[in-house]
ZALUM-922344 format. One line per field, with one value per residue (C-alpha): residue in three letters; x, y, z. Coordinates in pm, 1 decimal, decimal comma. Layout:
# ZALUM-922344
aa: (ALA ...)
xx: (X ...)
yy: (Y ...)
zz: (Z ...)
***
This chain:
# ZALUM-922344
aa: (MET ARG LEU MET ILE ALA LEU SER THR ALA ALA THR LEU ALA ALA ALA ALA VAL VAL ASN ASN LYS ARG ALA ALA ILE ASP ASP CYS LEU ARG ASP ALA GLY VAL PRO THR SER THR PRO GLY THR SER ASP TRP THR ILE ASP THR HIS ALA PHE ASN GLN ARG LEU LYS TYR THR PRO ALA ALA ILE ALA ALA PRO THR THR ILE GLU HIS VAL ARG ARG ALA VAL GLU CYS ALA ALA ARG VAL SER ASP VAL LYS VAL SER ALA LYS CYS GLY GLY HIS SER TYR ALA SER PHE GLY LEU GLY GLY GLU ASP GLY HIS LEU VAL VAL GLN LEU ASP ARG MET ASP ALA VAL GLU LEU ASP LYS ALA THR GLY ILE ALA THR VAL GLU ALA GLY ALA ARG LEU GLY HIS VAL ALA THR VAL LEU VAL LYS GLU GLY ARG ASP PHE SER HIS GLY THR CYS PRO GLY VAL GLY VAL SER GLY HIS THR LEU HIS GLY GLY PHE GLY PHE SER SER HIS THR HIS GLY LEU ALA LEU ASP TRP ALA VAL GLY ALA THR VAL VAL LEU ALA ASN GLY THR ILE VAL GLU ALA SER ALA THR GLN ASN PRO SER LEU PHE TRP ALA LEU ARG GLY ALA GLY SER ASN PHE GLY ILE VAL VAL THR TRP ARG PHE ARG THR PHE PRO VAL PRO GLU THR VAL THR SER PHE GLU VAL ASN LEU PRO ALA TRP ARG THR ASN ALA THR ALA LEU VAL LYS GLY PHE SER GLU LEU GLN ASP TRP LEU LEU SER GLY GLY MET PRO LYS GLU MET ASN MET ARG LEU LEU GLY ASN GLY PHE GLN MET GLN LEU GLN GLY LEU TYR HIS GLY ASN ALA ALA GLY MET ARG ALA ALA LEU ALA PRO LEU LEU PRO ARG LEU GLY THR GLY ILE ASN ALA THR GLY VAL ARG GLU TYR ASP TRP MET GLY GLY PHE LYS HIS TYR SER TYR SER ASN GLU ILE ASP VAL ARG ARG PRO HIS ARG GLN ALA GLU THR PHE TYR ALA LYS SER LEU VAL THR GLY ALA LEU PRO GLU LYS VAL LEU GLU ARG VAL ALA GLU TYR TRP VAL THR LYS PRO ARG SER LEU GLY MET GLY ARG SER TRP TYR ILE LEU ILE ASP MET TYR GLY GLY PRO ASN SER ALA ILE THR GLN VAL PRO LYS ASP GLU THR SER TYR ALA TYR ARG ASP PRO LYS LYS HIS LEU PHE LEU TYR GLN PHE ASN ASP GLY ILE PHE PHE GLY GLN TYR PRO ALA ASN GLY PHE GLU PHE LEU ASP GLY TRP VAL ARG THR PHE THR GLU GLY LEU GLY GLN ASP TRP GLY MET TYR ILE ASN TYR ALA ASP PRO ARG LEU GLY ARG SER GLU ALA GLN GLU VAL TYR TYR ARG GLU SER LEU PRO ARG LEU ARG GLN LEU LYS LYS GLN PHE ASP PRO ASN GLU LEU PHE TYR TYR PRO GLN ALA ILE GLN PRO ALA ALA)
xx: (5032,1 4699,0 4736,9 4831,9 4554,7 4359,4 4452,8 4404,3 4054,2 4031,9 4205,9 3998,5 3627,2 3768,1 3820,9 3484,7 3310,7 3455,1 3362,1 3005,3 3014,3 3117,1 2847,3 2582,7 2680,7 2675,4 2375,2 2165,1 2300,8 2166,3 1844,7 1777,3 1949,5 1638,0 1913,1 1807,4 2020,7 2093,5 2067,9 2298,8 2080,6 1918,4 1929,1 1976,7 2287,0 2390,9 2394,7 2554,2 2846,7 2897,0 3267,9 3347,8 3653,2 3582,3 3946,2 3916,6 3539,5 3531,1 3252,4 3165,4 3033,6 2695,7 2553,4 2405,4 2132,3 2077,5 1835,0 1921,9 2119,9 2006,3 2090,2 2424,1 2510,9 2334,5 2566,4 2903,0 2778,9 2730,7 3047,0 3252,2 3059,8 3171,9 3532,1 3730,5 3484,0 3575,5 3360,8 3412,3 3130,9 3014,2 2899,7 2905,9 3107,5 3361,5 3694,8 3952,0 4084,0 3707,1 3801,7 3433,6 3411,0 3656,3 3982,8 3944,6 3666,6 3455,0 3391,8 3052,1 3015,5 2772,8 2617,9 2495,5 2311,3 1974,3 2073,7 2075,6 1914,0 2055,3 1886,6 1964,8 1927,2 1897,1 1895,6 2256,1 2400,6 2453,1 2407,5 2326,7 2407,2 2375,0 2708,0 2501,7 2443,7 2661,7 2752,3 2536,7 2249,8 2414,6 2484,6 2124,6 1951,6 2142,3 2215,9 1802,8 1889,7 2155,1 2433,6 2678,6 2997,9 3373,2 3346,0 3431,4 3205,4 3165,5 2821,5 2801,4 3109,9 2959,1 2992,8 3140,2 3456,2 3508,8 3529,9 3661,5 3952,8 4053,8 3754,2 3955,5 3742,2 3739,8 3634,7 3923,9 4209,5 3934,1 3742,8 3963,9 3848,1 3520,0 3646,5 3770,7 3371,5 3259,3 3215,3 3032,6 3000,5 2781,0 2996,5 2910,7 3280,1 3415,2 3226,7 2916,6 2864,0 2755,0 2918,5 2896,8 3282,6 3338,6 3604,7 3428,0 3294,0 3601,6 3800,0 4069,4 3842,8 3684,7 4102,8 4139,5 3788,7 3941,4 4195,8 4184,7 3832,7 3744,6 4016,6 3805,0 3421,1 3160,3 3027,3 2641,3 2544,4 2789,8 2748,8 2909,5 2924,5 2811,4 2868,6 2650,9 2728,2 2850,1 2599,8 2891,3 3138,4 3362,1 3477,6 3810,7 4088,9 4405,1 4538,4 4942,0 4978,6 5376,6 5415,4 5209,2 5489,5 5817,6 5965,4 6191,2 5853,1 5732,6 5953,5 6028,2 5613,7 5583,5 5872,7 5697,2 5368,3 5507,3 5688,4 5336,4 5186,5 5490,8 5471,0 5086,4 5050,2 4698,1 4420,7 4264,0 3938,3 4122,5 4065,7 4311,5 4464,3 4610,6 4536,0 4730,4 4621,8 4693,9 4550,3 4531,2 4721,3 4584,0 4464,5 4132,1 4024,9 3683,3 3747,2 3433,6 3364,6 3319,1 3480,3 3670,7 3790,2 3968,4 4068,3 4281,3 4379,3 4548,5 4708,6 5042,5 5112,3 4963,5 5271,7 5492,4 5364,8 5420,0 5395,8 4991,2 4840,9 4534,2 4205,1 3931,2 3594,7 3553,1 3190,6 3026,7 2790,0 2590,7 2716,3 2560,6 2604,1 2982,4 2965,6 2761,2 3024,0 3337,3 3058,9 3127,7 2828,4 2438,8 2324,9 2339,9 2085,0 2273,0 2063,1 2041,3 2121,8 2431,1 2640,6 2915,7 3195,6 3584,8 3842,2 4182,0 4497,9 4566,6 4852,7 4840,7 5135,3 5137,6 5463,7 5582,4 5818,5 5983,8 6369,3 6492,8 6650,4 6349,1 6122,6 6314,2 6337,0 5928,6 5899,6 6071,6 5883,8 5563,3 5621,3 5782,7 5627,3 5249,3 5334,3 5441,6 5116,3 4942,3 4564,6 4329,4 4460,6 4315,8 4514,9 4528,5 4708,8 4602,1 4837,7 4589,5 4713,2 4694,1 4913,0 5062,0 5005,2 4673,4 4517,6 4255,1 4397,1 4752,3 4571,8 4411,8 4700,3 4827,7 4768,5 4384,5 4311,5 4444,0 4494,8 4891,9 4921,5 4893,7 5237,3 5171,0 5556,1 5593,8 5205,7 5154,0 5052,7 4849,6 4844,8 4620,7 4768,7 4534,2 4521,1 4250,0 4117,1 3816,3 3726,0 3912,8 4153,4 4400,5 4706,5 4901,0 5265,0 5073,2 5132,2 5494,5 5357,2 5180,3 5462,7 5747,7 5593,2 5581,2 5884,4 6025,2 5888,0 5996,5 6347,4 6427,4 6246,9 6399,8 6089,2 5930,1 5624,7 5300,8 4986,4 4615,8 4398,0 4118,0 4317,0 4406,0 4676,6 4579,2 4954,2 5100,0 5181,5 5050,7 5367,3 5423,5 5071,3 5026,5 5348,7 5302,6 4942,9 4948,4 5291,8 5356,4 4986,7 5052,5 5244,0 4925,7 4684,3 4844,8 4757,1 4389,8 4374,6 4455,6 4241,5 3909,7 3978,3 4215,9 4138,9 4109,3 3713,7 3734,5 4007,4 4107,0 4425,2 4599,7 4444,8 4629,8 4778,7 4718,9 5042,6 5222,5)
yy: (14401,8 14222,5 14033,1 14358,5 14536,2 14215,2 14247,7 14607,7 14568,3 14268,6 14467,4 14775,7 14575,3 14354,8 14755,2 14812,2 14514,4 14599,1 14947,9 14823,0 14524,5 14793,7 15033,2 14764,8 14692,9 15052,8 15134,8 14777,2 14886,8 15228,4 15128,4 14886,2 15090,2 15369,9 15666,2 15878,5 15871,5 16034,3 15872,2 15849,5 16029,8 16273,9 16616,3 16551,7 16395,6 16644,9 16933,8 16675,0 16587,3 16913,5 17050,0 17360,1 17376,2 17248,4 17079,2 16843,8 16626,5 16277,7 15987,7 15898,5 15525,2 15630,5 15973,6 15962,2 16255,0 16275,1 16470,3 16321,5 16245,7 15868,1 15853,8 15989,2 15683,0 15438,4 15570,7 15543,1 15197,2 15094,0 15201,7 15025,7 14733,0 14764,9 14683,2 14958,9 15216,4 15541,7 15795,1 16184,8 16436,2 16718,1 17047,0 17350,7 17131,8 17455,6 17250,7 17357,2 16999,8 16850,9 16625,2 16700,8 16448,3 16238,8 16406,3 16086,3 15851,8 15611,2 15751,1 15708,4 16085,6 16218,1 16498,9 16745,5 17034,3 16892,7 16960,6 17338,4 17459,6 17771,0 17853,3 18032,0 18049,6 18385,6 18332,0 18185,9 18350,1 17975,4 17908,3 17604,0 17498,8 17180,5 17097,5 17154,6 17531,9 17771,5 18081,4 18252,5 18147,6 18127,0 18504,0 18578,7 18401,5 18525,2 18891,5 18940,0 18859,4 19090,0 18837,7 18665,2 18439,0 18546,2 18300,5 18392,1 18628,1 18359,6 18285,0 17966,9 17779,4 17548,4 17625,3 17260,5 17270,3 17586,6 17586,5 17164,2 17359,7 17702,7 17930,7 18264,7 18573,3 18948,7 18966,2 18731,4 18961,8 19094,7 18802,9 18501,8 18181,3 18014,3 17723,7 17952,2 18022,6 17648,6 17557,8 17167,8 16908,6 16618,1 16331,7 16044,9 15877,9 15534,4 15293,5 15461,6 15578,8 15926,5 16090,7 16492,0 16676,2 16989,7 17108,5 16813,0 16564,0 16370,9 16723,0 16517,5 16459,9 16838,5 16935,7 16704,1 16852,8 17196,7 17261,4 16909,2 16765,8 16613,5 16318,0 16192,4 16189,5 16363,1 16656,7 16668,9 16989,7 17269,9 17499,8 17862,7 18143,8 18448,9 18836,3 19103,3 19283,5 19614,7 19876,4 20008,5 19843,8 20065,8 19933,5 20127,6 20052,1 20196,8 20186,5 20113,9 20170,1 20153,3 19872,9 19624,4 19729,7 19863,1 19591,3 19849,5 20014,0 19702,8 19632,5 19899,9 19942,9 19604,5 19602,8 19922,7 19708,9 19457,1 19679,9 19832,6 19509,8 19344,9 19647,3 19682,5 19957,1 19759,4 19778,4 19478,2 19649,0 19638,0 19371,6 19409,6 19230,7 19311,0 19219,8 19196,4 19112,8 19172,3 19513,5 19682,5 19634,6 19780,5 19714,0 19658,0 19647,1 19640,3 19840,9 19734,4 20086,2 20380,0 20628,0 20843,3 20533,4 20365,1 20687,2 20762,3 20422,7 20422,1 20774,0 20669,7 20371,3 20592,2 20832,8 20525,6 20339,1 20570,1 20983,4 21053,8 20768,4 20804,2 20550,3 20546,9 20383,0 20458,7 20350,2 20317,4 19957,0 19804,1 19455,5 19251,0 19542,0 19465,5 19088,6 19177,5 19420,5 19129,8 18855,1 18914,5 18793,5 18899,1 18602,1 18594,5 18372,4 18091,6 17708,9 17431,9 17371,8 17636,1 17529,0 17809,7 17678,9 17778,6 17618,2 17690,1 17630,0 17727,2 17745,7 17891,5 18013,4 18135,6 18294,3 18578,8 18867,8 18888,0 18908,1 19157,6 18909,2 18738,1 19009,6 19125,4 18738,5 18748,9 19144,4 19064,3 18758,8 18910,3 19193,0 19025,3 18642,6 18738,4 18890,8 18589,0 18429,8 18545,9 18579,1 18399,6 18340,1 18515,0 18486,1 18659,1 18685,1 18785,5 18843,5 18888,2 19083,7 18784,7 18815,9 19074,1 19195,8 19289,7 18975,9 18755,8 18418,1 18505,9 18561,0 18182,5 17943,2 17753,6 17392,6 17487,2 17380,4 17158,2 17463,2 17499,4 17914,6 18076,8 18248,9 18650,1 18697,9 18360,9 18368,8 18724,5 18683,7 18394,2 18414,6 18243,4 18212,8 18161,1 18114,3 18034,8 18036,0 18169,4 17819,2 17554,3 17327,4 17458,0 17425,2 17141,8 17348,4 17638,3 17481,7 17616,5 17931,6 17948,9 17648,4 17886,2 18196,1 17994,9 17883,6 18212,1 18293,3 17952,7 17935,0 18186,3 18089,8 17746,3 17584,8 17913,3 17847,5 17664,0 17611,2 17627,6 17306,9 17552,6 17662,0 17282,9 17234,2 16909,1 16873,8 16825,9 16421,9 16291,1 16305,3 16683,9 16811,5 16677,2 16834,0 17199,6 17149,9 17045,9 17116,2 17044,9 16958,9 16637,5 16426,0 16434,4 16436,2 16049,3 15958,7 16069,9 15905,8 15581,6 15644,8 15724,5 15588,4 15340,3 15154,3 15500,3 15478,2 15917,5 15921,1 16148,7 16204,7 16455,5 16258,7 16216,6 15864,4 15686,1 15681,3 15354,5)
zz: (11607,3 11609,6 11915,5 12063,0 11950,0 12112,6 12409,7 12451,7 12383,6 12577,0 12896,7 12802,4 12803,7 13148,4 13275,9 13226,2 13356,8 13670,4 13669,2 13578,4 13856,3 14093,9 13999,5 13999,9 14327,3 14484,6 14376,6 14409,9 14791,5 14796,2 14680,7 14911,2 15201,4 15109,2 14972,0 14730,2 14457,4 14109,8 13813,1 13463,8 13222,1 13438,4 13461,9 13877,6 13706,7 13510,4 13764,9 14027,9 13786,2 13678,5 13745,0 13838,7 13682,0 13338,0 13290,6 13549,0 13481,8 13628,1 13655,1 13990,4 13976,6 14206,6 14342,3 14645,9 14735,4 15077,8 15245,8 15589,0 15766,5 15834,1 15414,7 15467,7 15705,9 15504,4 15170,4 15407,3 15503,2 15181,3 14992,9 15283,4 15227,9 14850,1 14777,4 14614,9 14616,1 14802,6 14928,6 14835,0 14958,6 14704,8 14884,7 14636,8 14420,9 14373,8 14452,3 14214,5 14217,7 14177,4 14498,3 14525,3 14261,4 14377,3 14197,6 13981,0 13867,1 14045,4 14379,6 14513,9 14525,4 14894,5 14733,5 15001,1 14804,0 14936,7 15266,0 15365,2 15642,1 15832,4 16157,2 16397,2 16775,1 16897,8 17303,6 17208,7 16832,9 16751,0 16380,6 16275,8 15921,1 15723,3 15518,9 15187,7 15175,8 15042,6 15148,5 14998,0 15165,0 15456,9 15505,5 15371,3 15642,6 15902,7 15836,0 15792,6 16193,7 16227,0 16262,2 16054,4 16061,8 15907,3 15542,4 15171,3 14950,1 14673,4 14726,6 14534,5 14728,1 15021,0 15368,3 15457,8 15192,2 15270,0 15716,1 15684,7 15523,1 15683,4 15504,4 15480,4 15359,3 15338,9 15718,9 15800,6 15922,4 16147,6 16261,3 16159,7 15947,7 15936,8 16104,7 16376,4 16489,5 16445,0 16810,8 16689,7 16423,8 16347,4 16152,4 15987,4 16034,7 15815,1 16039,7 15979,5 16336,7 16345,5 16614,1 16809,7 16777,9 16942,4 17275,4 17484,8 17269,8 17022,6 17085,6 16879,3 16569,9 16661,0 16605,4 16290,8 16113,6 16163,6 15860,3 15747,8 15789,6 15454,6 15546,6 15845,8 15779,1 15626,9 15835,4 15808,4 16031,2 16146,0 16476,1 16475,6 16708,0 16536,3 16542,0 16524,7 16181,4 16187,8 16053,3 15777,6 15591,8 15368,7 14994,8 14849,7 14546,1 14555,5 14201,6 14147,7 13776,6 13826,5 13999,9 13708,5 13404,0 13634,4 13854,2 14064,1 14128,8 14202,9 14495,9 14632,0 14750,9 14770,2 15067,6 15230,6 15211,7 15401,7 15653,3 15735,4 15757,7 15950,3 16187,5 16285,4 16059,4 15976,5 16215,8 16286,6 16114,9 15775,2 15533,9 15202,3 14929,5 14600,5 14309,0 13955,5 13634,7 13267,5 13270,4 13636,3 13963,4 14280,2 14659,5 14681,1 15054,5 15277,8 15583,4 15911,7 15990,2 15781,9 15501,7 15684,0 15997,7 15641,3 15532,3 15870,5 15837,1 15482,5 15527,7 15679,0 15410,8 15065,3 15012,4 15108,0 14770,9 14530,8 14430,6 14385,4 14520,8 14652,9 14740,5 14522,9 14455,4 14829,9 14900,0 15244,4 15250,7 15506,1 15605,7 15318,8 15016,3 15168,1 15078,2 14756,6 14609,4 14649,0 14532,1 14170,3 14098,5 14014,9 14220,2 14602,8 14784,4 14549,7 14618,8 14380,5 14099,8 14026,1 13781,8 13764,4 13523,9 13441,1 13296,7 13492,5 13654,4 14011,0 14296,5 14623,5 14881,8 15262,9 15262,3 15593,8 15445,0 15075,5 15139,6 14894,5 14636,2 14632,0 14579,8 14272,4 14097,0 14137,6 14036,7 13699,9 13677,0 13706,7 13436,7 13222,7 13145,7 13125,2 12838,7 12679,0 12690,7 12388,9 12374,5 12488,7 12861,3 13138,6 13434,5 13774,9 14117,1 14465,5 14777,3 15095,3 15339,5 15601,0 15880,1 16115,5 16502,8 16438,2 16234,1 16390,2 16260,6 16365,7 16732,6 16773,7 16897,3 16641,5 16841,4 16886,8 16555,0 16250,4 16054,0 16024,6 15957,8 16225,8 16282,4 16294,1 16107,4 15907,0 15783,1 15636,6 15319,0 15182,7 14756,9 14514,3 14201,6 13882,2 13485,3 13273,2 12948,9 12747,7 12517,7 12414,1 12606,1 12877,2 12710,8 12753,0 12824,3 13003,6 13369,2 13358,8 13361,8 13719,7 13816,4 13729,9 13904,0 14226,5 14211,5 14229,8 14552,5 14723,7 14593,0 14803,3 15173,2 15211,7 15406,9 15573,0 15381,2 15274,6 15068,2 15066,6 14989,6 14934,5 14641,5 14581,9 14272,5 14202,9 13966,5 14360,8 14436,3 14748,9 14987,7 14901,9 14908,6 15257,0 15380,3 15191,3 15312,9 15682,6 15780,8 16159,1 16171,0 15990,9 16201,0 16459,7 16101,4 16045,1 16361,8 16403,0 16030,9 16120,8 16429,6 16215,5 15864,2 15868,7 15558,9 15337,7 15314,7 15237,4 14998,0 14710,2 14500,2 14736,2 15092,7 15434,3 15455,4 15793,4 16028,3 15972,0)
***
């Protein structure tokens, strides 16, 4: 026994020595290259290693804190020189799987939030946005000029991670994903070169960046088209109390909802989702127009959802007011430092219309299983009305970007499942709640479903994750990974594998 303990201790010390040697080597290189860094034991290190999902904390080998493109390039070169050091770009730091910290210990984290400038060319309407800018700051700057592009409403989320894998938000049914507004990017590649990517410059790289971009380099600057913001948007809720407790009512109502969406009943100006949690079930929406237009758009749907169903909480806003309404934050113009934190497990789905048998199984699980969770758990499900014939997302040709979900019928709903705790550690047996819920959907859908990496599930194996995140785009993405990063310098546990 003593021999085994001694051997174990020796192995631990040897592993620690390897980590320390790696850290010393990368620190020396960054210092010699003149790259700003965060130092362990400082307030900067504490902020930069902060994990949004407190369930998944990781310790980097080193943190580069660049303020220029050249700093980023030199940091990447340093990682390439030091054996077995992988690179992770971190923008807002809101990855559900802590992939900005590497998804594991020992990465060189390139913390980009010191680079958050946002500038608008008024003549062209093109916004130049540094990768470390957060969505609230982007909106604040652009809306002052009467313009914006389509993106999410969580103000602390970084624009680059958001855009690289989709960028869904409460304007996406009307205007598409954030990546659909990108017209160019400046990228640092694994070989240390700085390149431009657009429809005319490195178009294959630009295709890959828009949907799977974290695998191919570090985007340091984006260029986005923008649109004039509307004068009025209207928020609303539709409460559905019977759906929360009655599986039959949920099946009937949801069937009517998906038929309405599939048939084109939801106009392009409407953005809407179904929210369910432990105390409510409601449709939430943001209509791009006034309250009268919103009521006219909903009028054909409401009687189909149940007796006495009406829109409530109707309120008109300007564009920024609508952003704030669904931001759930007192702080909008978020810049560094920002340390939002939760402890949770999340999953995602993308599906078409649910067959009746699947919907019956889903509804039964929905109204019964959460009651068994006990105290201290905070769960919700969001189902966004994503596709349909009027969706701007599904009107983009499917081969224009590497983002996989563009079919108006097959990709009708985007789901986020989230289960958190108020205090303590997430229970070891807690994962089965969401895993089991997702299975109630997928077991009856064959392969006609996918997942959205911006709601990453770190419990997926690498092969499965690649398949469900990228579907038909995966073979080409693997070829491009082989071309641009064959040695997997930009790696995380669910990263795309280079083609053989």
